N, C-alpha and C positions, 0 to 999 in steps of 0.2 A: 384515609387521607382526605382532607378537606379540599375544596376547590381552590382555596387561597394558597395552599402549599404547592410548591413546585419541586420537581425532582432535580435538585441542584447537583447531588453527587452523581447521579446517572448521566446528567448532561456533561459534567466535567470529565468523567471517565470515558464516555463515548467520544467526546471531542479530542481528548488526548490520543485515544486509539485511532481515530481517523487521521490525525496528523502523523502518527507513527507509521500507519499503513502507506500513506502518501509518500512519506520520506523514504521508506524502504523501496517503493516502486520507482521513485525518481533516481535513487542511488543505483538500483539494479539497471535501469536504462542507461545511466551515465557510464557504468562499468562495462556494459555490453557494447556501447557505441565507441567510447574512447579508449578503454582498457580491456580488450577482449582476452588478453593473456592472463588476467587476474582470475577469471572464472575457470575453475578446474573442470576438465572433461575426462571421460573414461579413456584410458590409453588405447590407441588404435582406432578411435573414432575421429571424425572430422570436427574441427572447431567451429561448428555451426551456431550462429547466434539467434536463429529464428525462434527456437523455443523460449529464449530469454526475452525476446521482444514481445512475444505473446504474454508471458508472465508479467511484463511491465504494463501492458495495456490492461490486463485483468486486475493487477494491483491498483492502478489508477482508478479504474471503474469502482472497485470495491471500496477504496478509500474515500472517493467522492460520495458514494452511497452512504457510508457510515457518517460522514460529515453532515450530509443533508438530513439524515435521520436524527442525528444529535441536535441539529437546529430545530427540528420539529418537536423534540421533547419539550 
C-alpha cells in the first residue's frame, strides 16, 4: 500500500459499526428507562434494570471507542 492510498473501505465499515453499536446502546438505555416491561427476565427473579444500565454504559463506551478509532484510520 502506498502512502497516498487510504483505507476507505475499512473506514466506512468501522464507521458504520460504531454507529450501530451506539444505536444499540441508546435503544437499550431507552428501553430500560422508559419501557422496562419490554425486556424479558427469568421468571421468579426481580425485574432489576441495573445490569441493563451497565450494559448501556459499556455499549456507549465501546461505540465511542470504535468511532474514534475509525476516525483515526
